[in-house]
C-alpha positions in Angstrom: 19.4 10.9 13.8 23.1 11.2 14.4 23.6 7.6 13.1 21.9 8.5 9.9 24.2 11.5 9.4 27.2 9.4 10.5 26.6 6.4 8.1 24.9 8.3 5.3 22.0 6.0 4.7 19.7 3.8 6.8 21.0 0.5 5.2 24.5 1.5 6.3 23.6 1.7 9.9 24.4 -1.5 11.8 21.4 -3.7 12.4 19.2 -1.6 10.2 20.0 -3.3 6.8 16.8 -4.3 5.0 18.5 -5.2 1.7 18.7 -8.9 2.4 15.1 -9.2 1.4 13.2 -7.4 -1.5 10.7 -4.7 -0.6 7.8 -6.8 -2.0 8.5 -9.5 0.6 8.7 -6.9 3.4 5.2 -5.8 2.6 4.1 -9.4 3.4 5.4 -8.9 7.0 2.8 -6.2 7.7 -1.0 -6.3 8.2 -3.3 -3.7 6.7 -5.5 -2.2 9.4 -7.8 0.4 7.8 -10.4 0.0 10.6 -7.8 1.7 12.9 -5.9 3.7 10.4 -8.8 5.8 9.0 -10.3 6.9 12.4 -7.0 8.1 13.8 -6.0 9.8 10.6 -9.3 11.7 10.5 -8.9 12.5 14.2 -5.4 13.8 13.6 -6.5 16.1 10.8 -9.3 17.4 12.9 -7.0 18.2 15.8 -4.4 19.9 13.6 -7.2 22.2 12.2 -8.5 22.8 15.8 -5.1 23.9 17.0 -4.7 26.7 14.4 -7.6 28.9 15.7 -6.6 28.1 19.3 -3.1 29.5 18.8 -4.5 32.5 16.9 -6.9 33.2 19.7 -4.1 33.1 22.3 -2.3 35.9 20.4 -5.4 37.8 19.5 -6.7 38.1 23.0 -3.2 39.0 24.3 -3.1 35.8 26.5 0.4 35.4 25.2 1.5 38.2 27.6 1.1 35.7 30.4 4.1 33.4 30.9 2.0 30.3 31.2 0.5 30.9 27.8 4.0 31.3 26.2 4.6 27.7 27.4 1.2 26.7 26.2 2.0 27.9 22.6 5.3 25.8 22.7 3.3 22.8 23.9 0.6 23.3 21.2 3.3 23.4 18.5 4.9 20.3 19.9 1.5 18.5 20.1 0.8 19.5 16.5 4.0 17.9 15.4 3.3 14.9 17.6 -0.2 14.5 16.3 1.1 14.5 12.7 3.2 11.5 13.7 0.9 9.7 16.1 -2.3 10.1 14.1 -1.9 11.2 10.4 1.4 9.3 9.5 0.7 6.4 11.7 -2.9 6.1 10.4 -1.7 6.1 6.7 1.0 3.4 7.5 -1.7 1.3 9.3 -3.9 1.5 6.3 -1.1 0.4 4.0 0.1 -2.3 6.4 3.7 -1.0 6.3 6.7 -2.1 8.3 10.1 -0.4 8.9 11.8 -1.9 5.9 9.2 -0.7 3.4 10.1 2.9 4.0 13.3 2.6 6.1 14.7 6.2 5.8 11.3 7.9 6.1 10.2 5.8 9.1 13.6 6.3 10.7 13.3 10.1 10.5 9.7 10.2 11.5 10.4 7.8 14.4 13.0 10.3 15.7 10.5 13.2 15.4 7.8 11.2 17.1 10.0 10.3 20.0 11.4 13.8 20.5 7.9 15.4 20.4 6.6 12.8 22.9 9.5 13.4 25.3 9.3 17.2 24.7 5.6 17.3 25.4 6.2 15.4 28.7 8.9 18.0 29.7 6.8 21.0 28.7 3.7 19.7 30.5 5.7 19.3 33.7 7.1 22.8 33.3 3.6 24.2 32.9 2.4 22.6 36.1 5.4 23.9 37.9 4.7 27.3 36.6 1.1 27.1 37.9 2.3 25.9 41.3 4.6 28.8 41.6 1.9 31.2 40.5 -0.5 29.9 43.2 1.7 28.7 46.0 4.3 31.4 45.9 2.1 34.4 44.9 4.3 36.8 46.9 7.3 35.9 44.7 5.5 34.9 41.5 6.3 38.1 39.6 10.0 37.6 40.2 10.0 33.9 39.6 7.5 33.1 36.9 9.0 34.8 33.9 12.7 33.6 34.3 11.5 30.1 35.2 9.3 30.0 32.1 12.0 31.1 29.7 14.6 28.8 31.2 12.2 25.8 31.2 11.3 26.5 27.5 14.9 26.6 26.5 15.7 23.4 28.4 12.7 21.6 26.8 13.8 22.6 23.3 17.4 21.4 24.0 15.9 18.2 25.5 13.9 17.5 22.3 17.1 18.2 20.3 19.0 15.6 22.4 16.3 13.0 22.1 16.0 13.5 18.3 19.7 13.4 17.5 21.3 11.3 20.1 18.9 8.4 21.0 17.5 5.5 19.1 14.4 6.4 17.1 11.1 4.5 17.1 10.3 2.2 14.1 6.8 1.6 12.9 5.4 -1.9 12.6 1.8 -2.5 11.5 1.8 -6.0 12.8 1.9 -4.8 16.4 0.3 -1.4 15.6 3.0 0.6 17.4 6.4 2.2 17.2 8.9 0.0 19.0 12.7 0.8 18.9 13.4 -2.6 17.2 13.0 -2.2 13.4 12.7 -6.0 13.1 15.0 -5.9 10.1 17.5 -8.5 11.1 17.5 -12.0 9.6 18.5 -13.5 13.0 17.9 -11.6 16.2 20.9 -11.1 18.4 21.8 -9.7 21.8 24.1 -7.2 20.1 21.2 -5.9 18.0 18.9 -5.7 20.9 21.4 -3.6 22.8 21.9 -1.4 19.8 18.2 -0.7 19.6 17.6 -0.1 23.3 16.6 3.5 24.2 17.2 4.0 27.9 16.5 7.7 27.6 12.9 7.0 26.6 12.3 4.6 29.4 13.7 7.0 32.0 11.7 9.8 30.5 8.5 7.8 30.9 9.0 6.7 34.5 10.2 10.1 35.7 7.4 11.8 33.9 4.7 9.6 35.5 6.1 10.0 39.0 6.7 13.8 38.7 3.4 14.4 37.0 1.4 12.7 39.8 3.4 14.6 42.4 2.8 18.0 40.8 -0.8 17.3 40.1 -1.4 16.4 43.7 0.2 19.6 44.9 -1.6 21.7 42.2 -5.0 20.3 43.1 -4.4 20.8 46.8 -3.4 24.5 46.2 -6.4 25.1 44.0 -8.7 23.6 46.6 -7.1 25.7 49.4 -7.4 28.8 47.3 -11.1 28.1 46.7 -11.5 27.6 50.5 -13.1 24.2 50.1 -16.0 25.5 47.9 -17.2 23.0 45.3 -16.7 25.6 42.6 -17.1 25.1 38.9 -13.4 26.0 38.4 -12.3 23.4 41.0 -14.4 20.7 39.3 -13.0 21.6 35.9 -9.4 21.4 37.1 -10.1 18.0 38.7 -11.5 16.7 35.4 -8.6 18.0 33.5 -6.2 16.4 35.9 -7.9 13.0 35.5 -7.9 13.2 31.7 -4.3 14.3 31.4 -3.0 11.8 33.9 -4.9 8.9 32.3 -3.7 9.3 28.7 -0.2 10.4 29.6 0.4 7.6 32.1 -1.2 4.9 29.9 1.0 5.9 26.9 4.2 6.0 29.0 3.6 2.7 30.7 2.5 1.0 27.4 5.8 1.9 25.6 7.9 0.9 28.6 6.2 -2.5 28.7 6.5 -2.8 24.9 10.3 -2.8 25.2 10.1 -6.1 27.0 7.0 -8.0 25.8 4.4 -7.7 23.0 1.0 -7.3 24.7 -2.3 -8.7 23.4 -3.9 -7.1 20.3 -6.5 -5.3 22.5 -3.7 -3.7 24.6 -1.8 -2.8 21.4 -4.8 -0.9 20.0 -5.5 0.7 23.4 -1.8 1.9 23.6 -2.0 3.4 20.1 -5.3 5.2 20.8 -3.9 6.6 24.1 -0.8 8.0 22.3 -3.0 9.5 19.6 -5.6 11.0 22.0 -2.9 12.2 24.4 -1.6 14.9 22.0 -5.1 15.8 20.8 -7.1 16.1 24.0 -5.4 19.3 25.1 -7.0 21.1 22.0 -10.4 19.7 23.0 -9.9 20.8 26.6 -8.9 24.3 25.5 -12.1 24.9 23.6 -14.4 23.4 26.2 -12.9 24.3 29.6 -10.9 27.5 29.1 -13.3 30.4 29.4 -11.5 32.9 27.2 -10.6 30.5 24.4 -14.0 28.9 24.4 -15.7 32.3 24.2 -13.5 33.5 21.3 -13.7 30.1 19.6 -17.5 30.3 19.5 -17.3 33.9 18.1 -14.7 32.9 15.5 -16.1 29.6 14.3 -19.9 29.8 15.0 -20.3 33.6 15.1 -21.8 33.3 18.6 -21.5 36.2 21.0 -21.2 35.2 24.7 -21.1 37.2 27.9 -17.6 38.0 28.8 -16.5 36.3 32.1 -13.4 37.4 33.9 -10.7 34.9 33.3 -9.7 33.2 36.6 -13.0 33.7 38.5 -15.5 31.1 39.5 -19.2 31.5 39.3 -19.3 31.8 43.0 -17.2 34.9 42.8 -14.2 33.3 44.6 -10.9 34.2 42.9 -9.4 31.0 41.6 -6.8 30.2 39.1 -7.6 28.2 36.0 -5.2 25.5 34.9 -4.0 26.6 31.4 -1.3 24.0 31.4 -3.4 21.7 29.2 -6.5 23.8 28.8 
């Protein structure tokens, strides 16, 4: 984004000049893909609408008093912005068969937002798991550590998103490969100078560090929950394991896909899979919240379906063993 501010327009940025070919010819470089665009657009709209009552429920039920739910709200807002990019805007561009040079300024700005929300969601997710580990593993010190750690991590995550948005190379949509690579494919002749100008090392490091750290924290978290449940095969423990698998899968696949995309263009099937993983990654937390979080599920049924359910104490399993639910992505 700093380059756009510095040069004043997208065409003035080095290696982003699309003026050497008319817009009508740039449209010929894209491929219309309504079979993919319409489903992810509809999915995106559904997820955006789903997040609204979830956030409202968190405030209504006073869950926001808990430090972990403060981070959850930040993550939900970030995921809503990311879903607008990964599903709604991407879906419309796929339907049209657009490429970067069709809407250079718009795609440049949205690419920066998409990248910063992806990296931000990664950082916020890790801070949530760290918050839960401290809450469970250091219960004697949790009261003193949780709140300051939560506020510090939230501030750092926001600053990190600002850095990614303004000081790194944005992603640029291309319907031909159904993805957002850093290369706008706007140059008449590819060059090593242009490739270096497009390279985004921050995104690559973010993805690898995120995958490694997430697996490490998930392993610790699941071990702590299992120890807390004293080995019982409780409903809460199973729910946490399922959530771990879902989150690890879509996050890891998206991160690996875009790191690989920086070097090679995979097969069409892999490209579709990568786009779906990115779209689902920011949407599945909302689905997890309304299906696996007792409080949110209960209030959601009352709000949407007018169904009254028996109140179950948050954080207890059906076996009566005190456990800790994993609100990080629930």
